[in-house]
N, C-alpha and C positions, 0 to 999 in steps of 0.2 A: 537240303535241296541239292540234287545231283545234276550238275550241268554236263551235257554231252555235246559232242560235235556231230554235225550232220552235213552230208554233201548233197548238193542239188545238181542234177543233170537234166536238161530239158531242150526243147526245140522252139525255134521262132517260126512265124509265118513267112510266106514268100513276101519279098519286098518290105521286110520288117523295118529297115532304116527309114523308109518313107512313111510307112503306116504308123510308126511310133511317135512321129513328130508332135501331134497334138497332145500326147500324154507324157512325153519325156520329162518335162519339168516336175510334174506331180510324182512320177515314178522315182526320179533321182532325189527329190526332197524326202520321200518316204524312206528310201534306202539310207540316206544320211542320218535320219532319225534312228533307224534300226542299228546303224553302225555306232552312233553315240551311246545307245543303250547297251552295247556289247553283244547284241544278238547276231548281227551280221559281221562276219569276218571279211569276206570278199564276195563279189558277184560281178559277172560280166559276160559278154558274148565272146565266142571264138572269133578268130580273124575273119572267117568266112561268113559270120553273122547267121549261121544256121543253128547254132547251139548256145545255150546259156549254161554257165557253171557257177556254182556258189558254195560257200561254206558258212554254216551257221552254228551258233552255240545256244542251246536251249535245254529245258528240262524234259522235253518229250518230242517225239516225231510229230505228233498231232499239232503241236504249237507251230512248228515250222511249216507244215502243210497248210495250216490256216493262214499264216502270214503270206504265203505264196498265193493262195486262193483270193486273198483280199487285195492283192496288188492290181493296179490298173492295167498292167500289161496282160495279166491273165484274164481279167474281166472283159477287156477289149479285143482279145484274140491275138495279141502280139506274140505271147507265148502260147504255143499250141499243145504242148504236153510237158509234163515234168515228173521226175521220180526223185524221191529223197531217201537217202540211206544213212543209218547210223554209221559213223566213221571212227576208226581207231587210228589216230595219227602216230606213226612209228617214229618219225624224226621231225 
């Protein structure tokens, strides 16, 4: 099984800090689980809260995309778009 790294870059809806409140605990619990499993390396918003950035380790791009599509933030429109790219870490 070949594990690769993937980088996520996406956008948040307007007023994301307020709109995410009802879903935040569920979202964070899921992220904690993914981190414990070794799939999620890091994820979070930029300081302006307009963009989300993340790094994942998985066997395929499809797995990462499915994980993101299953996230409550995507389902509830807190994340409005995302792109995932295979990533080669140089350092």
